N, C-alpha and C positions, 0 to 999 in steps of 0.2 A: 504493500500500500504506500502511495506517495505521502510525503510529509504533510502536504496541505490537506489531503483528505483525512489523514490521521488526526490532525489538529482539529478539524471540523467535528469529527466524531467525539473526541475527548471534550471539546467545549460544549457540545450538545449534552453530554452526560453531566457535566458540571452545572449547567443551567437547569437541566431537568430535575436534578436531585440537589437541593441546596446544600452548600458545604457546611460541615459541622466540625469546628475546631481544626482548621488547616486541612480540611478535606477528609479527616478520619471519620469513620462511621459512628453515629450516635449509639450509645449503649442501649440495649433493649431494656425497657422499664415498664412498670405497672402504673406509675404515676405520670403526671403531665410534665411536659417541657424538657424531658431528658436530662434533668439535673443530677440524678443519682442512678446508680446501677443497683437494683434490689438484691442482686447476688453478691454484692460487696458491702454488706451492712457495717456501719461503724460500730466499734465496740462500745458497750455500755460504760460510761465514764465512772471513775471513782471521784465522788464529789466532796471528799473529805477536805480538800484544799480550796474548794469553790463554795464559800459560805454565802456570798452575795455577788451580784454583778452590777457594776455601775456603767451604764451605757451613755455614750455621747452621740448626739446627732446635731443637725442644724435645724433652722426653723424658717427657711426661705427657699425650699426646693420642692414645691408641690408637683405631683401627688406623693412624693417619697417622704418628705418631712417638712412640716410647716406648722405655724401657730393657728389653731382654729378660732372660730368666732368667740368661743368661750375663754380663749387664752391658753388652752391646754395644747400640748403637742399632739399632732395627728399625722397620719400618712402611712404608706406601705412599710417603710423602714421601722417606724414606731410600733406599728401593730405586730410586725415580725419579731421585734425585740421582746415585746410582751409575751408573744407566743413561746419564745425560747424560755422565758422565765417560768411559764406555766408547765412546760415539758420537764424542766429540771427541778421544779418545785423549790426554787431558791428565791429569796427576796431580791428585788431589782429596783434600781432607779434609772430614770432616763432624763438627761439634761441636755439643753441646747447650748452650743458654743458657736462663736463666729468661725466661719470656715477656715480662715487663715490662722486660727489658734488651736484647732481641734487636735492635730497630731501632737503638738507640743504638750497639750494638756494630758494626753494619754501617756506620753513618754515620761512626764513628770510625776506620774502616779496619781493624778487627779481623777482617773477613771480606769476602767478595765477593758472596754470594748468600744470601738467606733462602729456605729450602724448608720452610715451617712453617705452611702454610694461612693466611697473612696475607691478610686481606680487602683488596682494592685500593679502599678507600674514598676519597672526595674528599680527605680530610685526608692519607691515606697517599700518594696520587698527587702531592700538593704537595711531598712530601719525597723520594719514591722513584719509580723506574720499574719496570714489571712486564712479565714475559714474556707471551706469549699464554696464555690460560687452559689449564691442564692438567686441571682438573676443574670441573664445574658443581655447583651445589647445587639440584637440582630439588625441587619439591614433588610429593608423591604421595598418592594414596588408598590406604588399606589397609582390609581387611574380614575378617570371620571366615571361615575356610575352609569351614565348613558351610553358609554362606548362598549363595544363587544370586547371581551377579554382576549388578549393575544396569547398565543402559545409562547411560553418563556423558554424558547430554544433559539439557537442561532438563526434558524429559518424564520421563526415567528417574530423575532426582533429585528430582522433585516430591514434597514431603512427607517425604523421607528425613531421618533424624536424622544429621547430619554433625558430628562433634566436631572442634573446633579449640582450640588454646591461646590464651587471651585475650591481646590486645595484641601479637600477632605479625604478621609479614608474611603468614603463611598465613591468619590470621583476616581480615586486611584484604582479601586476594585473594578469599576465600570470600564476604565481604560484598559485594564489587563484582560478582562474576560468578556466584555460586551462589544466585541470588535465588529460585529455586523450592524450594530445600531448607530444612529446619528446622535452623538452625545452633545447636549446643549448645556453650557455652564452658566450658573447664576451666582450672584455675589453673596446671597444669604438665603436662609430657609423661607423667609417671607416672600421674596421675589419668586423663588422656585414654586411655592404653593399657589401663588396668584396666577402664574403662567399656566399651571395645570387647570385651575378653575376656568380660565378663559379659553382653554382648548388650544393654547399655543404649542403645547407639547403633548405627547401621547401618554407618557408615564413619568413618574419621578422615581429615583432610587436614592433612598436616604435612611436615616436612623429610624428604626421601627417604633421606638418608644415615643420619639418626638412626633412622628406621623400619627400614632394612635391618639395622642392627646389632641392634635389638631383635628383629626377626623371626628372626634367626639365633641368638639367645641363649636361655638357659634361662628367662628371665622370661616370654617369650611362650608357652612350652610348646606350640609348634607349633599355636597357635590360629588363626593369621591369615596373610594373604598380601597382596601388592600387588594392586590393582585398576586396570586401565588402564595407560596410559603416563605417563612423567614430564611435569611441567609446568615450563616455563622462562619467566620473564618478568623482564627486567633491572630494571624499575621496582620490582618487589616482592621478587625473590629474588637480585638482584645479577647481575653479568656473568661470574661465574666466578672461580676462584682461580688466580693466576699466581705465579711466583717473583719475588722482589723484589731490586732492585739499586740502587746509587747512580745518580743521574740522569746523571752524566757518563760512565758505563761503557757507551757505545753499542755498541762491538765485542762486549762480553760479552753484551749482550742479544741481538744478532744470532746469536751462537753458541748461546745457550740456546734460542732459538726454533727454530733449525735442528735442534738435537739432539732437541727435543721432537717436532718433526714426524717425524723419522726413527723415533723410538721408537713413535709412533702408527702410521705407515705400515707398519712391519715387524711389527706385531702384538705387540710387547713390552708396550705399554701395556695391551692387553686381557688379557694374561697376568697383569700386576700387579693389575688389577682383580679377576680371578678368585681370585687368591691372598688378597687382603686383604678382599674383600667377597663371601663365599659366596652371599649374597643380593644380587644386583647392583642397586644403587640407580639405575643409569643405563640399565638394560635398557629398550629401546624408543626411545631417542634415535636419530635418523637416523644 
């Protein structure tokens, strides 16, 4: 087979089956979103050294963590932290800190766990340890609801006008893999989404969580919907978001991982996703 034909075949496979973690297959799971492998259950932790857990979050990142109308902390991260406490049956506190002070507060011993969507970058991992991911940041296609859905294959996307935000991971991924499409760059998400609403482009390829919040909001005006399944690729979109702890707190990490698994397996995690993301950005993950 010639190289060009082989490349077309491989690209078709990559687009037809969304990548999961640098192209590796997602583990078979009984729960949603492919976060855990039920055949590799975390060990039950010894909680003798975990008498309480002091969580830190922020209060200006809805729907993950924010100050509600009553003044209390609310959001997906906050509810998940509370669920961890219930699973482990230990007393917990959850406090908000300014984003630029949150890591220092943990390192100085003012808290035990950060539950604030802190990205486990290389720099962050040099200072902290992270739990297993409790959510991913998938890329997704979105399209106008009145348009017929295209096949997300090289043939189906050939010549399609696909909008991306310039200089983002999504633009880089699209340039690498959506070679048959006509890529159109925009300065920011607002311009990208308005172009889709007006029909100036056929699809957008962007952050699935941001798109889900837009699709559920008034700005979208019920214009659009997701097309196809989520795309995961560790190289472009990261390996997911975990809770952060000091590197020496190994027993605490084991306890957090165990609690997150139980929350996932019991369906509590899916309930929290439905509560905070009416348009599910993760729908379609194995």
